[in-house]
N, C-alpha and C positions, 0 to 999 in steps of 0.2 A: 477334951470329949468331941468324939463328934456328935457334930448337928443331926439328929434323925430329919431325914425330910418325909414330908406328911404328902400326896400327893388328893390337895384340894384343891377346887376349885371356887375363885368369887366371879359372881356378876354381880357387873354394876351396870344399871341403869340411869337415863337418861327423865329424870321428877317419879313421882309419885303413883300417879297413875299406869305408867309402862311394868316398875314397878313390881306394883299390886296385881295386872294380870300374868306377867311373867310366875311368881310363887302361886298364884294360882293353875297357870299350866305348867308348871313346872315342878310339881311337889319332889320336895326332899332334897332342892338346890339351894344354895345362898347367894342372896341380893340383894343389896343395898345401894341408895336410888341415892343419881349425883341430885341436889336439890342449888343450882348455880342460877346465874342469870347473869354471865359474865358480859351477852354483849351491850350488856345495861352499866352504863358508868368507867370507873377508872379500875385501875390492878397494881399490884403489886409485884414487883420480882418474884421476893421468895414467894412462893404458891402456901397459904395455909399459915403463916408466919404471921405473932402478935400484933404486927404491921400491916400485912394481907388482912386480917381478921375486922380492925379498926377500920379501914378503909370500904373494904367490901361490904362489911353490915351498915357505912354511910350511906355509900352507893342506893344499896339497898331498901335503906331508910327502915332499919332494923335497930336493937341493939348487938353490942358483942356477946353479950351472954344468948341471944333469942340465934345470934348466925350460931355463932360454934356448936352450938346443940342441935341445930335444926343441920349440919353439915358432920357432927360429928362419927358419925360411921366413915368418911372419908377421910376426915381431918386424923384418925388412930391409925390411918392405914400408912402412916408415916413412922410408925413403931413397929407392924405387924406385917407387912407388905410381904414380907418373906417367909410367912408363913403359908403362902397359897404359892401352888404348883404350876398357876393359870389362871389371867384375871379374864374375864372375856365382855368384850364391851358393848352396850347392845345402845345405839347411835342411832339418829333419825339424819336426815341429806341437810336437813333447813338451818340456814349461821345460827339458827339461836344454839341446838343442838350442837354443831359445828366446833361454836369458838368453847362450847364446855366441854366436850371429846378433848378439844388441843389442851384446853388447861388442866386437866387429866393426865394425858401422855406427857405432858413436861411436868406435872407434878411427878407420875413414876417412877421420870429420869431422875427429876431431883432425890429422891428419895434412894435410886440405887436398886433398883425390885429388878430379879436377877432371870422370875420365870418367865414363863409363854403370856403371849399377851396378843389375845384373838378380836377380832369388833367384828359384826354383824349389825347393817345398818338394819333399822326399822321404819316403818311407816307410821310415826308418833299418833294420828286419827285413827287409823283403824287396827294398829299392833302390824303386819302384816312384816315375814322377815325380806326385804328387799335385797337380802343377798346372801352369797355363802361364807361359811367364817371367813376371816382374811386374817392371817397373820402378821402382826405390827414388830417394825425392826426399829428397835428408838434410837435416839442421837442424834436428833432434826429439830427435837418437838420444843424443847429448851425455846434455842437460837429462835426460834418461829412462834412463840409462841412472846418473846420478850418484842421480839417486834409487831409484831400485829396490833396487841393488844398495852404493851405498856410507851413503844416507842409511836407505835401506828405511820408503821413505811407501809404507805401503797406501793411502794415500788415492791414490796414483795411477791408481788403476781411472776414474776417468770424466774422463781424463785425454786425449789424441788417443795413438797409441800407436803410429800408421802399420803398416808391415807385421811388428809385432811381437805374435804374440795375443793378444789381452787376457784368455783364459782360463787359458794360460799364465800369466801375471805372477799372477791373484788364486793358483791353484795355488802356485807360489814360496813368498806368502806363506803359506799356508796348510802349508805344510811347515817354515817354519819356526817357526812356532807350536807351543806346548805341548800346546795343546788343538785341533790341528791334527787334521782325521781318518786320516790317520798317525798319530800322536800315538795316539791313541784307539783305531784299530785295532789296536796294539804290545798298549794296556795292557788289551784283552780280553782277550789271548790267554793262556793258562797259564803259568805263571812257569813247571813243567813242561818246556814245548814246549821245545827244543834251536832253536839259534840257527842254526843251516844250514837246519833245516825256517822256523823263520821266517822267515829275509829269503827265502826260496823264495816263501812266502806272499805275504810284503811286496809283492816285487816283480809277483805279478800283480795284486795291488791297484792299485798305483801304474804303470801304465802313462803313464797322462797323465801323470806325473813324469820318465819314463825315468832314474828311478834306477841308477846302479850298483851290483852287489853291494856293493862296498865303501859308497857311501854310505847303503845299507840295513844295513849292519851296525853301521856309526858311529849313524843315527838310532833305532835300537833300544838301541843297548849305550846312549847317553846318557839315553832315556825308561826303560828299566829303572834305572837310576842315580837318576833324578830321585824 
């Protein structure tokens, strides 16, 4: 029996704040949030399988059940992604957003999604649209995901990164480096400066990285202990 083709569009947004804004400004459209922080910690090759969930929940400091519940809308796409004729992705330009975007594109490749994929860049702070709809051609993102987030191969800079911002990738490797710009900034601050104040300063310094306050605090603790 021939499967009926349904013309449905699914919007995927980077986080709950923009997702709420999107639903309020686009009544009648379907949107789900990508609630991850792939910039933080390690990852597994098979995205959203049992091993991936176990590792990512440990890296983010939540239980596997909490992680699976939080990501349930995205994980379930593995079984029903082809119900949608088009998936439109709404993500920011900073490193945090771009690594989440990369993981999602690699996941859509892994599930062999056959519909159209579109990308719209947005400003995470004021939710302004920064680009027109850009059609995404898949085929490179699974390999790119493995090289960046699994192998942490900084030599990826010379490769085709598709719609993933090359600057964001370089900032990721800078973020990981003990000699990176953020690490040097932390070391330049007096030891007597309180952690809360340093977190505020680091968040301003790391705008293009898109760090969360938790990431900033963890980075400070790691550098100061080292």
